[in-house]
MARGU-864979 format. One record per residue (C-alpha): residue in three letters; x, y, z. Coordinates in pm, whole numbers, padded with zeros to 5 digits, always signed. Example, Ala and Ser with C-alpha at 12.3 -4.5 7.8 and 13.67 -1.06 7.14 Angstrom:
REM MARGU-864979
ala+01230-00450+00780ser+01367-00106+00714
REM end
This chain:
REM MARGU-864979
unk-00492-08084+03879unk-00474-07723+03998unk-00411-07439+03751unk-00261-07094+03804unk-00174-06810+03569unk+00184-06694+03524unk+00350-06432+03308unk+00680-06424+03126unk+00867-06195+02889unk+01043-06273+02565unk+01299-06061+02381unk+01266-06022+02006unk+01469-05830+01752unk+01328-05709+01422unk+01536-05572+01138unk+01532-05502+00768unk+01615-05798+00546unk+01621-05715+00178unk+01281-05575+00080unk+01111-05691+00402unk+01174-05739+00769unk+01258-06038+00985unk+01189-06077+01357unk+01350-06335+01585unk+01271-06439+01942unk+01608-06468+02116unk+01498-06711+02389unk+01306-06955+02167unk+01495-06924+01837unk+01167-06857+01658unk+01178-06646+01339unk+00914-06480+01119unk+00908-06221+00842unk+00681-05949+00709unk+00661-05644+00484unk+00708-05414+00785unk+00870-05463+01124unk+00525-05450+01283unk+00398-05726+01054unk+00710-05934+01124unk+00644-05901+01500unk+00275-05994+01454unk+00374-06300+01251unk+00636-06386+01513unk+00370-06373+01786unk+00164-06629+01593unk+00464-06860+01549unk+00556-06826+01917unk+00201-06923+02015unk+00218-07237+01799unk+00560-07322+01941unk+00442-07276+02300unk+00138-07498+02240unk+00361-07768+02092unk+00603-07744+02386unk+00314-07768+02632unk+00162-08070+02457unk+00501-08243+02457unk+00556-08158+02824unk+00872-07968+02733unk+00781-07606+02812unk+00929-07603+03161unk+01258-07753+03040unk+01290-07515+02744unk+01213-07215+02966unk+01470-07327+03222unk+01739-07387+02958unk+01677-07048+02795unk+01643-06838+03109unk+01271-06766+03071unk+01128-06695+03416unk+00755-06726+03487unk+00636-06469+03743unk+00308-06439+03932unk+00231-06074+03854unk+00180-05903+03521unk+00362-05600+03666unk+00679-05809+03689unk+00656-05894+03318unk+00645-05551+03154unk+00679-05509+02780unk+00838-05238+02563unk+00966-05165+02214unk+01262-04946+02125unk+01491-04876+01834unk+01842-05014+01889unk+02003-04911+01562unk+01925-04805+01210unk+01648-05031+01088unk+01668-05249+01401unk+01406-05271+01675unk+01411-05465+02002unk+01084-05570+02162unk+01027-05708+02509unk+00685-05875+02500unk+00471-05997+02786unk+00293-06333+02760unk+00053-06526+02979unk+00071-06898+03050unk-00150-07133+03246unk+00054-07353+03475unk-00076-07690+03583unk+00041-07786+03931
REM end
């Protein structure tokens, strides 16, 4: 089986929730929390990684990506990331991820 590397982006929103912060990945429905927005995003990255591994093991990653509009591209330049404030206490993050595709 041949392998190739692909890249994709995910959109996450982090915002204040009581005394802490919560971050959610819009495409995957994954949620995590933390004491700061940065910690919530770090925790979200860990949860996303676990979710992606589980999807891959179940053979469901391609279907979930397709259903949620996640496009895998060949070049890292096509999958740029950024973070910006979108309101008081609310931050949107576009994060770049790498995936190994088995063809």
